[in-house]
N, C-alpha and C positions, 0 to 999 in steps of 0.2 A: 590424505585429503588436504591437509593443511599446506603441504608443499605445492600441490597443484593449484590451490586457490591463491597462494602467494605469488606463483609464477604468472597466473592470469592477471592478478591485480597489478603486477609490475608492467603489464602490457596495456593498462588502462581499462581493464574489464572491471565493472562494478559487481558486487556480490549482494544478492537479495536472499533473505530467508523467507521462503513462501509458507503460507498457512501457519503463521506463528501462533502458538498457543494450543496447537493440536498435534497429534501424532508424536513424532520423534523430536520436535523442536524443543529446546530448553534454553534457560538463561545462559548457561556456560558457552553456548554457540556464539552469543553476541560478542564475547571477548576473544574466545579461542580462534574464531574464523575471521575476525576483522570485517564485520558485516557493514555494508553501506545502507541497506534498506531492509525494513521489516514489512512484510505484507500481512496485514491483519486478516485472519480468516473470515470468510463471509458468514460463518455460523455465529460469530459474535455480533457482526453488523446486523444480521437479521433479527436479533433480539432487542435491538434499540427500540424503545417505545413500548415494549411488551414485557421485558424482564429487566429488573434492576441489575442483575448480575452481568449482563452483557455490557451495559454502560460502565460499570465499575471496572471490568476487565479491560475494555478499550481505553478508558481513562488512564489506567495503570500502564498499559503498553505504550501509549503515546507519551506519557510523562517520562517513563524509563528511556524511551528512544531519544527524546529531546535532550535528556541529561547526558546521554552517551554520544550525542552528535550523530544519531542515525535517523535517516528519513523514514517516514511511514507511508504506506499505501493501504487504504481500506478497500477490500474487495466486496463486491456485491451490493453496492449502494443502489437502492431501488426507490427510495422515497425522499421527498423534500425534507422531512424531519431528520432522516439519517444524514443527508448532506449537510444540513445546518448544524446538527449536533457535532459531527466530525470536524467541520470547519471551525466551530467555536473551540474545540479542544486543541486545535492547531495541527491536525493531521495533515501531513505534507501533500498527499495526492489521494484522489478518490477515483474509483472506477466502478462501473456497473450499469445496469439497464436504465437507471435514472438519466444518464447522459446519452447512451446509445445502445442499441442492440448490436450484436457482433456484425461487423461490416467486412465484406471481402476486400482483400488488399487492393485489388484493381479499382475498387470504388473510391479509394482514398487518394488517387492520383490528383495532384494539385491541391490537396487538402493542407492547409496551413494551420498553424497553432490556433486552436479554438479555445475560448474561455467561457466557462459557465458564469453565472451571476457572481460567484465567489472567486472566479479566476483560478479554479483548481483543475480544469480539464485541459490537458495538453496532449500533444502527439509526440511520440518518440519513434523514429525509424519505421513509420507506417502503422504503429500500433497505438490505439487510444488507451491512455493510462489515466 
Protein backbone atom coordinates (compact mmCIF):
# COMPACT_ATOMS: atom_id res chain seq x y z
CA UNK A 1 0.00 0.00 0.00
CA UNK A 2 2.77 2.45 0.92
CA UNK A 3 4.49 2.01 -2.46
CA UNK A 4 1.25 2.63 -4.37
CA UNK A 5 0.44 5.73 -2.32
CA UNK A 6 3.98 7.06 -2.76
CA UNK A 7 3.70 6.56 -6.53
CA UNK A 8 0.34 8.35 -6.64
CA UNK A 9 1.65 11.25 -4.54
CA UNK A 10 4.60 11.65 -6.92
CA UNK A 11 1.98 12.25 -9.65
CA UNK A 12 0.27 14.99 -7.66
CA UNK A 13 -2.52 12.90 -6.13
CA UNK A 14 -3.47 13.92 -2.61
CA UNK A 15 -4.31 11.29 -0.01
CA UNK A 16 -7.27 11.55 2.38
CA UNK A 17 -7.99 9.32 5.35
CA UNK A 18 -11.78 8.90 5.34
CA UNK A 19 -13.96 8.27 8.41
CA UNK A 20 -11.09 9.06 10.77
CA UNK A 21 -11.66 7.80 14.28
CA UNK A 22 -13.75 4.80 13.25
CA UNK A 23 -13.12 1.35 11.85
CA UNK A 24 -9.56 0.64 10.80
CA UNK A 25 -8.14 4.17 10.90
CA UNK A 26 -5.42 4.73 13.47
CA UNK A 27 -2.83 7.33 14.43
CA UNK A 28 0.04 5.44 12.82
CA UNK A 29 -1.63 5.91 9.40
CA UNK A 30 -1.06 9.67 9.71
CA UNK A 31 2.70 9.24 9.59
CA UNK A 32 3.08 5.99 7.72
CA UNK A 33 1.02 7.00 4.69
CA UNK A 34 1.87 10.72 4.48
CA UNK A 35 -1.77 11.84 4.62
CA UNK A 36 -2.86 15.21 3.16
CA UNK A 37 -6.36 15.32 4.64
CA UNK A 38 -8.32 13.72 7.46
CA UNK A 39 -12.06 13.40 7.01
CA UNK A 40 -13.75 13.50 10.42
CA UNK A 41 -16.53 10.94 10.52
CA UNK A 42 -20.08 12.23 10.63
CA UNK A 43 -20.79 10.16 13.76
CA UNK A 44 -18.65 12.62 15.77
CA UNK A 45 -20.13 15.69 14.07
CA UNK A 46 -23.68 14.52 14.82
CA UNK A 47 -22.84 14.51 18.55
CA UNK A 48 -21.95 18.20 18.62
CA UNK A 49 -24.32 20.04 20.91
CA UNK A 50 -25.64 16.82 22.45
CA UNK A 51 -22.61 14.93 23.82
CA UNK A 52 -19.40 16.40 25.23
CA UNK A 53 -17.41 13.42 23.93
CA UNK A 54 -18.03 14.37 20.29
CA UNK A 55 -16.71 17.89 20.82
CA UNK A 56 -13.66 16.61 22.70
CA UNK A 57 -12.80 14.07 20.00
CA UNK A 58 -13.25 16.56 17.16
CA UNK A 59 -11.17 19.14 19.02
CA UNK A 60 -8.37 16.61 19.47
CA UNK A 61 -8.50 15.53 15.80
CA UNK A 62 -8.38 19.11 14.52
CA UNK A 63 -5.53 20.05 16.89
CA UNK A 64 -3.54 16.95 15.97
CA UNK A 65 -4.10 17.58 12.27
CA UNK A 66 -3.04 21.21 12.52
CA UNK A 67 0.14 20.25 14.39
CA UNK A 68 0.98 17.69 11.68
CA UNK A 69 0.17 20.08 8.82
CA UNK A 70 -2.80 17.97 7.67
CA UNK A 71 -6.07 19.50 6.42
CA UNK A 72 -9.38 18.46 7.98
CA UNK A 73 -12.83 17.93 6.50
CA UNK A 74 -15.81 17.47 8.78
CA UNK A 75 -18.50 15.27 7.24
CA UNK A 76 -22.21 15.50 7.95
CA UNK A 77 -22.55 19.15 8.96
CA UNK A 78 -26.30 19.70 9.28
CA UNK A 79 -26.78 22.62 11.68
CA UNK A 80 -25.60 26.18 12.12
CA UNK A 81 -24.23 25.21 15.55
CA UNK A 82 -22.07 22.45 14.03
CA UNK A 83 -20.82 24.81 11.31
CA UNK A 84 -19.91 27.52 13.79
CA UNK A 85 -18.28 25.12 16.26
CA UNK A 86 -16.14 23.47 13.58
CA UNK A 87 -15.16 26.81 12.03
CA UNK A 88 -14.13 28.14 15.45
CA UNK A 89 -11.90 25.10 15.94
CA UNK A 90 -10.20 25.80 12.64
CA UNK A 91 -11.53 22.81 10.73
CA UNK A 92 -10.29 23.34 7.16
CA UNK A 93 -13.41 22.25 5.21
CA UNK A 94 -16.99 21.37 6.02
CA UNK A 95 -19.47 19.30 4.06
CA UNK A 96 -23.04 18.27 4.66
CA UNK A 97 -26.72 19.01 4.22
CA UNK A 98 -26.34 22.37 5.97
CA UNK A 99 -24.72 23.60 2.75
CA UNK A 100 -26.52 21.48 0.16
CA UNK A 101 -28.32 18.24 -0.45
CA UNK A 102 -26.53 15.96 -2.95
CA UNK A 103 -26.67 17.52 -6.42
CA UNK A 104 -26.33 15.66 -9.74
CA UNK A 105 -23.08 16.55 -11.50
CA UNK A 106 -24.99 17.91 -14.50
CA UNK A 107 -26.70 20.48 -12.26
CA UNK A 108 -23.31 21.89 -11.25
CA UNK A 109 -22.37 23.07 -14.75
CA UNK A 110 -21.20 26.64 -14.55
CA UNK A 111 -21.10 26.44 -10.79
CA UNK A 112 -18.17 28.43 -9.48
CA UNK A 113 -16.61 28.60 -6.10
CA UNK A 114 -19.34 29.22 -3.56
CA UNK A 115 -18.70 30.46 -0.09
CA UNK A 116 -20.80 30.12 3.00
CA UNK A 117 -20.89 32.88 5.58
CA UNK A 118 -17.64 31.46 6.99
CA UNK A 119 -16.01 30.96 3.58
CA UNK A 120 -15.72 27.21 4.06
CA UNK A 121 -17.81 25.88 1.16
CA UNK A 122 -15.84 25.27 -2.01
CA UNK A 123 -16.13 23.14 -5.10
CA UNK A 124 -13.47 20.78 -6.31
CA UNK A 125 -13.79 19.11 -9.73
CA UNK A 126 -17.58 19.19 -9.64
CA UNK A 127 -17.98 17.92 -6.08
CA UNK A 128 -19.11 20.15 -3.25
CA UNK A 129 -16.77 19.74 -0.29
